[in-house]
N, C-alpha and C positions, 0 to 999 in steps of 0.2 A: 632472520629478517621477515617481517610481516608484509603481506601484500596490501597495497592501498585499496580501500574500498572505493567504488565509483558512486557518484551521485545517482540517486534513483529518480526515474522520470515520473511525472504526473500522468494520470489517465485522463483522457478528454471526456467531455459530456457526450452522452450517447454511446459510450463504450460498450461493445458487445463481448460478453464473456465467452469462454470456450464452449460453454453449454448452450450458447445462443441467446441467453438472457441479456437484456439491456440493463445497465446499471443506472439507478435513479440519480438525479442531480444531487440530492442530499448525500447519498452514499459516496459519490465522486468527491464532493467537498470534504467529507470526513476522511476518506482515504488519502486525498492529497494533503490534508492537514497533518496526518500521521507521517506521510512521506517527507514533508517539510521538517518535522521533528527529527526523523532519521537522517536527513541530509545535514542538519545542524551538527549532529554528532560526527558524521563523516568529515565534514568540513574542518573541524578542529582536531581530527585525528583520534577521537575517542571511540571506544566500542559502543555500539548501539545496545541499550538495555533490551533484554529478551521480552519484557512485557510490552514494549513499544512495537517490536517486530511481530509478536504474537497478536497484538491488537489489530495491526494492519492486515495481517493474514485473516483474522476472524471477520473483519469487515468484508474482505473479498469473498470469503466463503458464504457470507450472509446474502450476497447478491445472487446466488444460484438458487433457482426454484427447485425444490425437491419434490419432483412429481412421482407419485407411486401408482 
């Protein structure tokens, strides 16, 4: 038996990452659009394609400023 995936939440405008960086509004919109795609798959009980999951992860990582 497989475990039912839960709907993923949106992130709000002005969201602060663990690094302390504030996510831009454009990135919040893109991230939440990917989240909507993910939730569409979850809603119908289909597995979420890896490329969509990876794309959302890459968006989140891009919000972090890499200070050297």
